[in-house]
C-alpha positions in Angstrom: -16.5 -85.2 28.6 -15.7 -81.6 28.0 -18.6 -79.1 26.9 -17.9 -77.9 23.7 -16.8 -74.4 23.0 -20.0 -73.6 21.2 -22.0 -75.1 24.6 -19.7 -72.8 26.7 -20.4 -69.7 24.7 -24.3 -70.2 24.7 -24.3 -71.2 28.7 -22.3 -67.5 29.0 -24.2 -65.5 26.7 -27.3 -67.2 28.6 -25.9 -65.7 31.9 -25.6 -62.6 30.9 -29.1 -62.4 29.5 -30.4 -63.5 33.0 -28.3 -60.7 34.6 -29.7 -58.0 32.1 -33.0 -58.9 32.6 -32.9 -59.2 36.5 -31.2 -55.5 36.3 -33.7 -54.6 34.4 -36.4 -55.5 36.6 -34.3 -54.0 39.7 -34.1 -50.4 38.0 -38.0 -50.4 36.9 -38.8 -50.9 40.9 -40.0 -47.6 42.7 -37.0 -46.3 44.8 -39.4 -46.8 48.0 -38.8 -50.6 47.4 -35.3 -50.3 47.4 -34.3 -49.3 51.1 -30.9 -47.9 49.9 -29.4 -45.0 52.4 -29.3 -42.6 49.3 -32.8 -42.5 49.0 -33.5 -42.4 52.3 -31.4 -39.3 52.5 -33.2 -37.9 49.6 -36.8 -38.5 51.7 -35.7 -36.9 54.6 -34.0 -33.6 52.7 -37.5 -33.4 50.6 -39.3 -33.3 54.3 -37.0 -30.8 55.7 -37.3 -28.7 52.8 -41.0 -28.8 53.3 -41.5 -27.9 56.6 -39.2 -24.8 56.2 -40.9 -23.9 53.0 -44.4 -24.0 54.7 -43.2 -21.8 57.8 -41.5 -19.2 55.0 -45.2 -18.9 53.5 -46.5 -18.1 56.7 -45.0 -14.5 56.4 -46.6 -13.6 53.3 -50.2 -11.9 52.4 -51.5 -12.6 48.6 -54.4 -12.2 46.6 -56.4 -15.4 45.4 -58.7 -15.2 42.6 -61.2 -18.2 42.5 -63.8 -19.0 39.4 -66.7 -20.9 40.1 -68.0 -23.0 36.7 -70.7 -25.1 36.4 -71.9 -26.4 33.2 -69.5 -25.0 31.1 -70.5 -21.5 32.2 -68.8 -19.1 34.6 -71.2 -18.5 37.6 -69.1 -16.2 39.8 -65.6 -14.7 40.4 -64.6 -13.7 43.9 -61.2 -12.2 44.7 -59.3 -12.3 48.5 -56.4 -11.3 50.3 -55.2 -14.3 51.8 -53.0 -14.7 55.5 -51.8 -17.1 57.9 -53.4 -16.5 61.6 -51.4 -16.8 64.6 -52.2 -20.6 64.9 -51.1 -21.4 61.4 -54.5 -21.3 59.1 -55.0 -19.5 56.1 -57.8 -16.6 56.3 -59.6 -14.9 53.8 -60.9 -11.4 53.7 -63.4 -10.7 50.7 -61.8 -8.0 48.2 -64.7 -8.1 45.7 -66.8 -10.9 45.0 -70.1 -11.8 43.2 -73.4 -10.8 44.2 -74.6 -12.3 47.2 -77.8 -14.4 47.5 -79.0 -16.1 44.0 -77.0 -14.7 41.6 -74.0 -16.2 43.1 -74.6 -19.7 42.5 -75.8 -18.9 39.1 -79.9 -19.0 40.2 -81.6 -16.0 38.8 -84.5 -14.7 41.6 -88.2 -15.3 40.3 -91.0 -12.9 41.5 -93.0 -16.2 42.9 -92.5 -15.6 46.5 -94.0 -19.4 47.1 -90.6 -20.4 45.3 -88.4 -18.2 47.3 -87.7 -20.6 49.9 -86.7 -23.5 47.4 -84.4 -20.8 45.7 -82.5 -19.6 48.5 -81.8 -23.2 49.8 -80.1 -24.1 46.1 -77.8 -21.3 46.9 -77.0 -22.6 50.3 -76.5 -26.1 49.3 -74.3 -25.1 46.5 -72.4 -22.7 48.2 -71.6 -25.2 51.0 -70.8 -28.0 48.7 -68.1 -25.2 47.0 -66.6 -24.6 50.4 -66.4 -28.3 51.4 -64.9 -28.7 48.1 -62.3 -25.7 48.6 -61.6 -27.2 52.2 -61.1 -30.7 50.9 -58.5 -29.5 48.5 -56.9 -27.6 51.1 -56.0 -30.7 53.2 -53.8 -31.7 50.7 -52.2 -28.6 49.5 -51.6 -27.2 53.0 -51.3 -30.2 55.1 -51.2 -30.8 58.7 -47.9 -32.1 60.2 -49.3 -35.4 60.8 -50.2 -35.7 57.1 -46.6 -34.5 55.9 -44.9 -37.0 58.2 -47.6 -39.9 56.8 -46.9 -38.5 53.4 -43.1 -39.0 53.9 -43.2 -42.3 56.0 -45.5 -44.5 54.2 -45.0 -42.6 50.3 -43.2 -44.4 47.6 -40.2 -43.0 46.2 -39.5 -42.9 42.1 -36.2 -41.2 41.3 -36.3 -40.7 37.0 -33.3 -40.9 35.5 -31.9 -39.1 32.6 -32.9 -35.9 31.0 -36.6 -37.2 29.8 -37.7 -37.7 33.3 -35.3 -36.0 35.9 -37.6 -35.4 38.3 -38.6 -37.0 41.7 -42.0 -38.7 42.4 -44.1 -39.3 45.9 -47.3 -41.5 45.7 -48.9 -42.2 48.8 -52.9 -43.6 49.3 -55.3 -42.9 51.9 -53.5 -39.8 52.9 -56.5 -37.7 54.1 -59.6 -40.1 53.1 -59.4 -43.5 52.5 -59.4 -44.5 48.9 -57.4 -41.3 48.1 -54.2 -40.8 46.0 -51.4 -38.0 45.8 -49.1 -37.6 43.3 -46.3 -35.4 44.1 -43.8 -34.1 41.7 -40.5 -32.7 43.2 -37.6 -30.9 41.3 -34.2 -33.1 42.6 -32.2 -30.0 42.5 -34.3 -27.3 44.8 -36.1 -30.1 46.7 -39.4 -28.0 46.0 -42.8 -29.2 44.6 -43.6 -28.7 41.1 -46.9 -30.1 40.7 -49.4 -32.0 42.8 -52.1 -34.7 41.7 -54.7 -35.6 43.7 -57.8 -38.2 43.1 -60.6 -38.3 46.1 -64.0 -38.0 46.7 -66.5 -35.7 48.5 -69.8 -37.3 49.7 -68.7 -40.3 47.7 -68.4 -38.4 44.5 -65.0 -38.2 43.0 -63.1 -35.2 42.9 -59.8 -34.6 41.5 -57.4 -31.6 41.8 -54.5 -30.7 39.8 -52.3 -28.2 41.3 -49.1 -26.6 39.8 -46.3 -25.1 41.4 -44.0 -21.6 41.2 -41.3 -20.2 43.4 -40.9 -16.9 44.8 -37.4 -14.9 43.9 -35.5 -15.9 46.8 -38.2 -16.9 48.7 -40.5 -20.2 49.5 -42.6 -21.9 46.6 -46.5 -21.6 46.5 -49.4 -23.0 44.7 -50.1 -20.9 42.0 -52.9 -22.4 40.4 -55.5 -25.4 41.2 -57.8 -26.8 39.2 -60.7 -28.4 41.0 -63.3 -30.8 39.3 -66.4 -32.4 40.6 -67.7 -34.5 37.6 -70.6 -35.3 39.1 -71.8 -31.8 39.7 -70.7 -30.4 36.5 -68.7 -28.2 38.4 -65.3 -26.8 38.2 -63.0 -24.4 40.5 -60.1 -22.4 39.4 -58.1 -20.9 41.9 -54.9 -18.5 41.0 -52.8 -17.2 43.8 -50.7 -14.1 43.0 -49.5 -10.6 44.2 -47.4 -12.4 47.1 -46.2 -9.5 49.8 -43.8 -10.5 52.6 -44.6 -8.2 55.2 -42.9 -5.2 55.3 -41.7 -5.7 51.2 -42.6 -5.2 48.3 -44.9 -6.7 46.0 -43.4 -10.4 44.4 -45.0 -12.4 41.6 -47.1 -9.8 40.5 -50.1 -11.0 38.5 -53.4 -9.3 37.1 -56.3 -10.4 38.6 -58.0 -12.8 35.9 -54.8 -13.7 34.7 -52.4 -14.7 37.9 -49.1 -16.4 38.2 -50.7 -20.0 37.9 -53.1 -21.3 40.5 -53.5 -22.4 44.2 
């Protein structure tokens, strides 16, 4: 007995519905889970662009402004000149900074000498913690070659579609420390980063980092503004990079200390 025309139409509709659902599921999956040659080519292009950008950036000298805030109050502001040494490590030279000693950590000196050692220890501990926070942030934002390779080899690749979400996102876990997470947003046209969001920890306490990137005229991209937050310490560090100068050239991305052009 042949099925009725209505039954045939119903079956066809069901098949179309299932096929549409399966297509939607495949569309929603991250590109990293779809081993397509096109996605691999894009990842390789981004990785190559990242390496080239890091090499170009080493030719520049710039100014970095660091602002330390704790419990909603600014405790210190410092200006440094930054350049890369022969080994490719960033080196800072202080231009201005907060007063040294107790005031640098927001602790006022007291006349009682018996408390001097306690105060000095607090200052040293806080300064050391700040340096460790900035160093941890730098391990993500100025990664080593092994970290770059791990990022592009193990990260999940997401390609946005349409005018509302055209960017590329790469997500990776356990990049620097166990349990951390990095989300890197990239411009699909230039292959340059737009923003990095990091969730990590220091001494077991949560630390978040948000970094916004800019591009120098006819030059590399750079971390223009960075905000590091350590909620357990009620501490926030804002870093701004500006006045980039290629050695032997005129200033680029000029900014005003206190305003900058975005942060590290």
